[in-house]
PyMOL Python script that loads the backbone (N, CA, C, O; Angstrom):
from pymol import cmd

cmd.read_pdbstr("""\
ATOM      1  N   MET A   1     -21.507   9.776  19.585  1.00  0.00           N
ATOM      2  CA  MET A   1     -20.809   9.480  20.853  1.00  0.00           C
ATOM      3  C   MET A   1     -19.792   8.367  20.667  1.00  0.00           C
ATOM      4  O   MET A   1     -20.139   7.325  20.111  1.00  0.00           O
ATOM      5  N   GLU A   2     -18.622   8.530  21.081  1.00  0.00           N
ATOM      6  CA  GLU A   2     -17.604   7.531  20.987  1.00  0.00           C
ATOM      7  C   GLU A   2     -17.933   6.442  22.032  1.00  0.00           C
ATOM      8  O   GLU A   2     -18.244   6.748  23.183  1.00  0.00           O
ATOM      9  N   LYS A   3     -17.859   5.184  21.612  1.00  0.00           N
ATOM     10  CA  LYS A   3     -18.049   4.104  22.484  1.00  0.00           C
ATOM     11  C   LYS A   3     -16.577   3.594  22.929  1.00  0.00           C
ATOM     12  O   LYS A   3     -15.660   3.462  22.118  1.00  0.00           O
ATOM     13  N   ARG A   4     -16.467   3.346  24.199  1.00  0.00           N
ATOM     14  CA  ARG A   4     -15.085   2.933  24.716  1.00  0.00           C
ATOM     15  C   ARG A   4     -15.278   1.935  25.818  1.00  0.00           C
ATOM     16  O   ARG A   4     -16.176   2.077  26.648  1.00  0.00           O
ATOM     17  N   PHE A   5     -14.452   0.941  25.833  1.00  0.00           N
ATOM     18  CA  PHE A   5     -14.486  -0.064  26.833  1.00  0.00           C
ATOM     19  C   PHE A   5     -13.568   0.300  28.031  1.00  0.00           C
ATOM     20  O   PHE A   5     -12.518   0.909  27.822  1.00  0.00           O
ATOM     21  N   LEU A   6     -13.922  -0.040  29.206  1.00  0.00           N
ATOM     22  CA  LEU A   6     -13.106   0.095  30.389  1.00  0.00           C
ATOM     23  C   LEU A   6     -12.854  -1.239  31.027  1.00  0.00           C
ATOM     24  O   LEU A   6     -13.774  -2.050  31.140  1.00  0.00           O
ATOM     25  N   LYS A   7     -11.621  -1.497  31.455  1.00  0.00           N
ATOM     26  CA  LYS A   7     -11.323  -2.737  32.097  1.00  0.00           C
ATOM     27  C   LYS A   7     -11.603  -2.595  33.603  1.00  0.00           C
ATOM     28  O   LYS A   7     -11.806  -1.466  34.050  1.00  0.00           O
ATOM     29  N   LEU A   8     -11.626  -3.610  34.373  1.00  0.00           N
ATOM     30  CA  LEU A   8     -12.021  -3.612  35.714  1.00  0.00           C
ATOM     31  C   LEU A   8     -11.250  -2.648  36.591  1.00  0.00           C
ATOM     32  O   LEU A   8     -11.875  -1.949  37.389  1.00  0.00           O
ATOM     33  N   PRO A   9      -9.880  -2.560  36.492  1.00  0.00           N
ATOM     34  CA  PRO A   9      -9.255  -1.561  37.396  1.00  0.00           C
ATOM     35  C   PRO A   9      -9.649  -0.144  37.280  1.00  0.00           C
ATOM     36  O   PRO A   9      -9.646   0.606  38.256  1.00  0.00           O
ATOM     37  N   GLU A  10     -10.028   0.272  35.949  1.00  0.00           N
ATOM     38  CA  GLU A  10     -10.450   1.631  35.729  1.00  0.00           C
ATOM     39  C   GLU A  10     -11.918   1.806  36.230  1.00  0.00           C
ATOM     40  O   GLU A  10     -12.264   2.862  36.761  1.00  0.00           O
ATOM     41  N   VAL A  11     -12.740   0.807  36.065  1.00  0.00           N
ATOM     42  CA  VAL A  11     -14.154   0.802  36.480  1.00  0.00           C
ATOM     43  C   VAL A  11     -14.025   0.976  38.070  1.00  0.00           C
ATOM     44  O   VAL A  11     -14.633   1.873  38.655  1.00  0.00           O
ATOM     45  N   SER A  12     -13.283   0.159  38.661  1.00  0.00           N
ATOM     46  CA  SER A  12     -13.129   0.112  40.116  1.00  0.00           C
ATOM     47  C   SER A  12     -12.723   1.516  40.675  1.00  0.00           C
ATOM     48  O   SER A  12     -13.242   1.961  41.699  1.00  0.00           O
ATOM     49  N   LYS A  13     -11.802   2.175  39.983  1.00  0.00           N
ATOM     50  CA  LYS A  13     -11.343   3.488  40.382  1.00  0.00           C
ATOM     51  C   LYS A  13     -12.386   4.550  40.224  1.00  0.00           C
ATOM     52  O   LYS A  13     -12.577   5.428  41.065  1.00  0.00           O
ATOM     53  N   ARG A  14     -13.097   4.418  39.028  1.00  0.00           N
ATOM     54  CA  ARG A  14     -14.205   5.443  38.751  1.00  0.00           C
ATOM     55  C   ARG A  14     -15.329   5.346  39.756  1.00  0.00           C
ATOM     56  O   ARG A  14     -15.830   6.391  40.170  1.00  0.00           O
ATOM     57  N   VAL A  15     -15.761   4.181  40.178  1.00  0.00           N
ATOM     58  CA  VAL A  15     -16.901   4.095  41.012  1.00  0.00           C
ATOM     59  C   VAL A  15     -16.511   3.882  42.543  1.00  0.00           C
ATOM     60  O   VAL A  15     -17.367   3.722  43.413  1.00  0.00           O
ATOM     61  N   ALA A  16     -15.199   3.895  42.782  1.00  0.00           N
ATOM     62  CA  ALA A  16     -14.697   3.768  44.195  1.00  0.00           C
ATOM     63  C   ALA A  16     -15.251   2.512  44.894  1.00  0.00           C
ATOM     64  O   ALA A  16     -15.686   2.599  46.043  1.00  0.00           O
ATOM     65  N   LYS A  17     -15.243   1.385  44.243  1.00  0.00           N
ATOM     66  CA  LYS A  17     -15.616   0.137  44.697  1.00  0.00           C
ATOM     67  C   LYS A  17     -14.620  -0.963  44.418  1.00  0.00           C
ATOM     68  O   LYS A  17     -13.959  -0.935  43.380  1.00  0.00           O
ATOM     69  N   SER A  18     -14.487  -1.939  45.312  1.00  0.00           N
ATOM     70  CA  SER A  18     -13.538  -3.024  45.120  1.00  0.00           C
ATOM     71  C   SER A  18     -14.136  -3.951  43.986  1.00  0.00           C
ATOM     72  O   SER A  18     -15.280  -3.850  43.542  1.00  0.00           O
ATOM     73  N   ARG A  19     -13.194  -4.860  43.592  1.00  0.00           N
ATOM     74  CA  ARG A  19     -13.640  -5.909  42.550  1.00  0.00           C
ATOM     75  C   ARG A  19     -14.793  -6.730  43.139  1.00  0.00           C
ATOM     76  O   ARG A  19     -15.811  -6.943  42.480  1.00  0.00           O
ATOM     77  N   SER A  20     -14.636  -7.160  44.311  1.00  0.00           N
ATOM     78  CA  SER A  20     -15.675  -8.059  44.887  1.00  0.00           C
ATOM     79  C   SER A  20     -17.006  -7.286  45.098  1.00  0.00           C
ATOM     80  O   SER A  20     -18.078  -7.877  44.971  1.00  0.00           O
ATOM     81  N   SER A  21     -16.946  -6.010  45.410  1.00  0.00           N
ATOM     82  CA  SER A  21     -18.229  -5.230  45.564  1.00  0.00           C
ATOM     83  C   SER A  21     -18.839  -5.068  44.207  1.00  0.00           C
ATOM     84  O   SER A  21     -20.064  -5.119  44.096  1.00  0.00           O
ATOM     85  N   ILE A  22     -18.089  -4.880  43.199  1.00  0.00           N
ATOM     86  CA  ILE A  22     -18.645  -4.708  41.899  1.00  0.00           C
ATOM     87  C   ILE A  22     -19.317  -6.004  41.380  1.00  0.00           C
ATOM     88  O   ILE A  22     -20.407  -5.960  40.809  1.00  0.00           O
ATOM     89  N   TYR A  23     -18.690  -7.081  41.578  1.00  0.00           N
ATOM     90  CA  TYR A  23     -19.248  -8.379  41.137  1.00  0.00           C
ATOM     91  C   TYR A  23     -20.524  -8.735  42.014  1.00  0.00           C
ATOM     92  O   TYR A  23     -21.509  -9.288  41.524  1.00  0.00           O
ATOM     93  N   LYS A  24     -20.435  -8.403  43.240  1.00  0.00           N
ATOM     94  CA  LYS A  24     -21.666  -8.634  44.159  1.00  0.00           C
ATOM     95  C   LYS A  24     -22.867  -7.818  43.580  1.00  0.00           C
ATOM     96  O   LYS A  24     -23.995  -8.292  43.443  1.00  0.00           O
ATOM     97  N   ALA A  25     -22.502  -6.525  43.252  1.00  0.00           N
ATOM     98  CA  ALA A  25     -23.564  -5.630  42.740  1.00  0.00           C
ATOM     99  C   ALA A  25     -24.139  -6.094  41.381  1.00  0.00           C
ATOM    100  O   ALA A  25     -25.331  -5.936  41.119  1.00  0.00           O
ATOM    101  N   ILE A  26     -23.248  -6.682  40.502  1.00  0.00           N
ATOM    102  CA  ILE A  26     -23.716  -7.273  39.315  1.00  0.00           C
ATOM    103  C   ILE A  26     -24.657  -8.445  39.525  1.00  0.00           C
ATOM    104  O   ILE A  26     -25.690  -8.564  38.866  1.00  0.00           O
ATOM    105  N   SER A  27     -24.264  -9.341  40.494  1.00  0.00           N
ATOM    106  CA  SER A  27     -25.087 -10.475  40.748  1.00  0.00           C
ATOM    107  C   SER A  27     -26.449 -10.109  41.332  1.00  0.00           C
ATOM    108  O   SER A  27     -27.430 -10.840  41.199  1.00  0.00           O
ATOM    109  N   GLU A  28     -26.469  -8.867  42.028  1.00  0.00           N
ATOM    110  CA  GLU A  28     -27.815  -8.391  42.506  1.00  0.00           C
ATOM    111  C   GLU A  28     -28.582  -7.552  41.558  1.00  0.00           C
ATOM    112  O   GLU A  28     -29.678  -7.077  41.858  1.00  0.00           O
ATOM    113  N   GLY A  29     -27.985  -7.363  40.372  1.00  0.00           N
ATOM    114  CA  GLY A  29     -28.627  -6.538  39.329  1.00  0.00           C
ATOM    115  C   GLY A  29     -28.521  -5.045  39.607  1.00  0.00           C
ATOM    116  O   GLY A  29     -29.348  -4.273  39.122  1.00  0.00           O
ATOM    117  N   LYS A  30     -27.549  -4.634  40.355  1.00  0.00           N
ATOM    118  CA  LYS A  30     -27.418  -3.249  40.727  1.00  0.00           C
ATOM    119  C   LYS A  30     -26.243  -2.522  40.091  1.00  0.00           C
ATOM    120  O   LYS A  30     -25.879  -1.425  40.517  1.00  0.00           O
ATOM    121  N   PHE A  31     -25.644  -3.143  39.059  1.00  0.00           N
ATOM    122  CA  PHE A  31     -24.440  -2.598  38.435  1.00  0.00           C
ATOM    123  C   PHE A  31     -24.533  -2.991  36.956  1.00  0.00           C
ATOM    124  O   PHE A  31     -25.081  -4.057  36.675  1.00  0.00           O
ATOM    125  N   PRO A  32     -24.023  -2.183  35.966  1.00  0.00           N
ATOM    126  CA  PRO A  32     -24.040  -2.412  34.703  1.00  0.00           C
ATOM    127  C   PRO A  32     -23.374  -3.773  34.330  1.00  0.00           C
ATOM    128  O   PRO A  32     -22.399  -4.187  34.957  1.00  0.00           O
ATOM    129  N   LYS A  33     -23.945  -4.469  33.264  1.00  0.00           N
ATOM    130  CA  LYS A  33     -23.301  -5.685  32.893  1.00  0.00           C
ATOM    131  C   LYS A  33     -22.060  -5.500  32.165  1.00  0.00           C
ATOM    132  O   LYS A  33     -21.869  -4.459  31.536  1.00  0.00           O
ATOM    133  N   SER A  34     -21.197  -6.441  32.204  1.00  0.00           N
ATOM    134  CA  SER A  34     -19.921  -6.471  31.464  1.00  0.00           C
ATOM    135  C   SER A  34     -20.085  -7.141  30.145  1.00  0.00           C
ATOM    136  O   SER A  34     -21.065  -7.850  29.915  1.00  0.00           O
ATOM    137  N   TYR A  35     -19.114  -6.920  29.251  1.00  0.00           N
ATOM    138  CA  TYR A  35     -19.161  -7.512  27.905  1.00  0.00           C
ATOM    139  C   TYR A  35     -17.884  -8.365  27.737  1.00  0.00           C
ATOM    140  O   TYR A  35     -16.833  -7.988  28.256  1.00  0.00           O
ATOM    141  N   PRO A  36     -17.950  -9.442  27.063  1.00  0.00           N
ATOM    142  CA  PRO A  36     -16.765 -10.223  26.758  1.00  0.00           C
ATOM    143  C   PRO A  36     -15.719  -9.339  25.897  1.00  0.00           C
ATOM    144  O   PRO A  36     -16.053  -8.651  24.932  1.00  0.00           O
ATOM    145  N   ASN A  37     -14.531  -9.451  26.345  1.00  0.00           N
ATOM    146  CA  ASN A  37     -13.487  -8.678  25.665  1.00  0.00           C
ATOM    147  C   ASN A  37     -12.212  -9.542  25.524  1.00  0.00           C
ATOM    148  O   ASN A  37     -11.164  -9.216  26.081  1.00  0.00           O
ATOM    149  N   GLY A  38     -12.328 -10.633  24.776  1.00  0.00           N
ATOM    150  CA  GLY A  38     -11.195 -11.555  24.627  1.00  0.00           C
ATOM    151  C   GLY A  38     -11.594 -12.916  25.270  1.00  0.00           C
ATOM    152  O   GLY A  38     -12.720 -13.107  25.729  1.00  0.00           O
ATOM    153  N   ASP A  39     -10.641 -13.816  25.277  1.00  0.00           N
ATOM    154  CA  ASP A  39     -11.004 -15.164  25.662  1.00  0.00           C
ATOM    155  C   ASP A  39     -11.428 -15.208  27.155  1.00  0.00           C
ATOM    156  O   ASP A  39     -12.422 -15.858  27.477  1.00  0.00           O
ATOM    157  N   ARG A  40     -10.700 -14.536  28.067  1.00  0.00           N
ATOM    158  CA  ARG A  40     -11.047 -14.581  29.537  1.00  0.00           C
ATOM    159  C   ARG A  40     -11.249 -13.212  30.093  1.00  0.00           C
ATOM    160  O   ARG A  40     -11.245 -13.058  31.314  1.00  0.00           O
ATOM    161  N   ALA A  41     -11.423 -12.217  29.290  1.00  0.00           N
ATOM    162  CA  ALA A  41     -11.486 -10.882  29.810  1.00  0.00           C
ATOM    163  C   ALA A  41     -12.911 -10.277  29.575  1.00  0.00           C
ATOM    164  O   ALA A  41     -13.653 -10.663  28.672  1.00  0.00           O
ATOM    165  N   VAL A  42     -13.214  -9.328  30.442  1.00  0.00           N
ATOM    166  CA  VAL A  42     -14.539  -8.586  30.363  1.00  0.00           C
ATOM    167  C   VAL A  42     -14.150  -7.129  30.354  1.00  0.00           C
ATOM    168  O   VAL A  42     -13.045  -6.738  30.729  1.00  0.00           O
ATOM    169  N   ALA A  43     -15.127  -6.331  29.901  1.00  0.00           N
ATOM    170  CA  ALA A  43     -14.988  -4.913  29.995  1.00  0.00           C
ATOM    171  C   ALA A  43     -16.411  -4.301  30.043  1.00  0.00           C
ATOM    172  O   ALA A  43     -17.416  -4.958  29.769  1.00  0.00           O
ATOM    173  N   TRP A  44     -16.429  -2.976  30.417  1.00  0.00           N
ATOM    174  CA  TRP A  44     -17.714  -2.274  30.570  1.00  0.00           C
ATOM    175  C   TRP A  44     -17.688  -1.103  29.543  1.00  0.00           C
ATOM    176  O   TRP A  44     -16.632  -0.570  29.202  1.00  0.00           O
ATOM    177  N   LEU A  45     -18.870  -0.743  29.085  1.00  0.00           N
ATOM    178  CA  LEU A  45     -18.889   0.452  28.244  1.00  0.00           C
ATOM    179  C   LEU A  45     -18.814   1.693  29.191  1.00  0.00           C
ATOM    180  O   LEU A  45     -19.505   1.794  30.204  1.00  0.00           O
ATOM    181  N   ALA A  46     -17.931   2.611  28.780  1.00  0.00           N
ATOM    182  CA  ALA A  46     -17.746   3.854  29.555  1.00  0.00           C
ATOM    183  C   ALA A  46     -19.060   4.543  29.787  1.00  0.00           C
ATOM    184  O   ALA A  46     -19.304   5.041  30.886  1.00  0.00           O
ATOM    185  N   SER A  47     -19.941   4.590  28.761  1.00  0.00           N
ATOM    186  CA  SER A  47     -21.153   5.243  28.874  1.00  0.00           C
ATOM    187  C   SER A  47     -22.086   4.564  29.942  1.00  0.00           C
ATOM    188  O   SER A  47     -22.820   5.244  30.659  1.00  0.00           O
ATOM    189  N   ASP A  48     -22.029   3.252  30.014  1.00  0.00           N
ATOM    190  CA  ASP A  48     -22.775   2.524  31.088  1.00  0.00           C
ATOM    191  C   ASP A  48     -22.304   2.947  32.467  1.00  0.00           C
ATOM    192  O   ASP A  48     -23.124   3.234  33.339  1.00  0.00           O
ATOM    193  N   ILE A  49     -21.008   2.990  32.674  1.00  0.00           N
ATOM    194  CA  ILE A  49     -20.433   3.399  33.961  1.00  0.00           C
ATOM    195  C   ILE A  49     -20.777   4.839  34.244  1.00  0.00           C
ATOM    196  O   ILE A  49     -21.126   5.157  35.380  1.00  0.00           O
ATOM    197  N   ASP A  50     -20.701   5.706  33.298  1.00  0.00           N
ATOM    198  CA  ASP A  50     -21.015   7.118  33.457  1.00  0.00           C
ATOM    199  C   ASP A  50     -22.527   7.230  33.910  1.00  0.00           C
ATOM    200  O   ASP A  50     -22.855   7.953  34.851  1.00  0.00           O
ATOM    201  N   ALA A  51     -23.374   6.516  33.227  1.00  0.00           N
ATOM    202  CA  ALA A  51     -24.813   6.480  33.603  1.00  0.00           C
ATOM    203  C   ALA A  51     -25.042   6.041  35.051  1.00  0.00           C
ATOM    204  O   ALA A  51     -25.827   6.625  35.798  1.00  0.00           O
ATOM    205  N   PHE A  52     -24.271   4.916  35.423  1.00  0.00           N
ATOM    206  CA  PHE A  52     -24.377   4.317  36.771  1.00  0.00           C
ATOM    207  C   PHE A  52     -24.001   5.463  37.780  1.00  0.00           C
ATOM    208  O   PHE A  52     -24.707   5.672  38.766  1.00  0.00           O
ATOM    209  N   ILE A  53     -22.902   6.182  37.519  1.00  0.00           N
ATOM    210  CA  ILE A  53     -22.394   7.213  38.417  1.00  0.00           C
ATOM    211  C   ILE A  53     -23.482   8.317  38.555  1.00  0.00           C
ATOM    212  O   ILE A  53     -23.824   8.748  39.656  1.00  0.00           O
ATOM    213  N   ASP A  54     -23.981   8.730  37.435  1.00  0.00           N
ATOM    214  CA  ASP A  54     -25.013   9.791  37.430  1.00  0.00           C
ATOM    215  C   ASP A  54     -26.194   9.366  38.255  1.00  0.00           C
ATOM    216  O   ASP A  54     -26.741  10.187  38.991  1.00  0.00           O
ATOM    217  N   ALA A  55     -26.620   8.111  38.170  1.00  0.00           N
ATOM    218  CA  ALA A  55     -27.801   7.569  38.865  1.00  0.00           C
ATOM    219  C   ALA A  55     -27.551   7.513  40.352  1.00  0.00           C
ATOM    220  O   ALA A  55     -28.436   7.733  41.179  1.00  0.00           O
ATOM    221  N   GLN A  56     -26.259   7.197  40.662  1.00  0.00           N
ATOM    222  CA  GLN A  56     -25.909   7.232  42.209  1.00  0.00           C
ATOM    223  C   GLN A  56     -25.996   8.647  42.742  1.00  0.00           C
ATOM    224  O   GLN A  56     -26.489   8.870  43.848  1.00  0.00           O
ATOM    225  N   ILE A  57     -25.534   9.575  41.982  1.00  0.00           N
ATOM    226  CA  ILE A  57     -25.479  10.994  42.397  1.00  0.00           C
ATOM    227  C   ILE A  57     -26.935  11.509  42.554  1.00  0.00           C
ATOM    228  O   ILE A  57     -27.293  12.181  43.521  1.00  0.00           O
ATOM    229  N   ALA A  58     -27.726  11.155  41.556  1.00  0.00           N
ATOM    230  CA  ALA A  58     -29.148  11.582  41.641  1.00  0.00           C
ATOM    231  C   ALA A  58     -29.875  10.960  42.828  1.00  0.00           C
ATOM    232  O   ALA A  58     -30.672  11.594  43.520  1.00  0.00           O
ATOM    233  N   LYS A  59     -29.547   9.652  43.028  1.00  0.00           N
ATOM    234  CA  LYS A  59     -30.197   8.972  44.220  1.00  0.00           C
ATOM    235  C   LYS A  59     -29.801   9.579  45.548  1.00  0.00           C
ATOM    236  O   LYS A  59     -30.621   9.671  46.461  1.00  0.00           O
ATOM    237  N   ALA A  60     -28.509  10.007  45.666  1.00  0.00           N
ATOM    238  CA  ALA A  60     -27.982  10.566  46.863  1.00  0.00           C
ATOM    239  C   ALA A  60     -28.640  12.030  47.064  1.00  0.00           C
ATOM    240  O   ALA A  60     -28.848  12.467  48.196  1.00  0.00           O
ATOM    241  N   GLY A  61     -28.931  12.703  45.989  1.00  0.00           N
ATOM    242  CA  GLY A  61     -29.533  14.004  46.131  1.00  0.00           C
ATOM    243  C   GLY A  61     -30.992  14.040  46.305  1.00  0.00           C
ATOM    244  O   GLY A  61     -31.568  15.092  46.579  1.00  0.00           O
ATOM    245  N   ALA A  62     -31.658  12.826  46.141  1.00  0.00           N
ATOM    246  CA  ALA A  62     -33.066  12.811  46.294  1.00  0.00           C
ATOM    247  C   ALA A  62     -33.563  12.863  47.645  1.00  0.00           C
ATOM    248  O   ALA A  62     -34.775  12.854  47.858  1.00  0.00           O
TER     249      ALA A  62
END
""", "prot")
cmd.dss("prot")
cmd.show_as("cartoon", "prot")
cmd.util.cbc("prot")
cmd.orient("prot")
């Protein structure tokens, strides 16, 4: 499986959440962690975001 990083704008679009909502969910342990990607940048693994979306869908269908 190919590993790919996503920057915040793409993550925000994929999960339909604002930047502040994403960071709040991270602080509450409810969102995948980010990884350093340069001096002042972070990114998320696409597979982590896909798994998060799948979990949200499963939770909604339960």
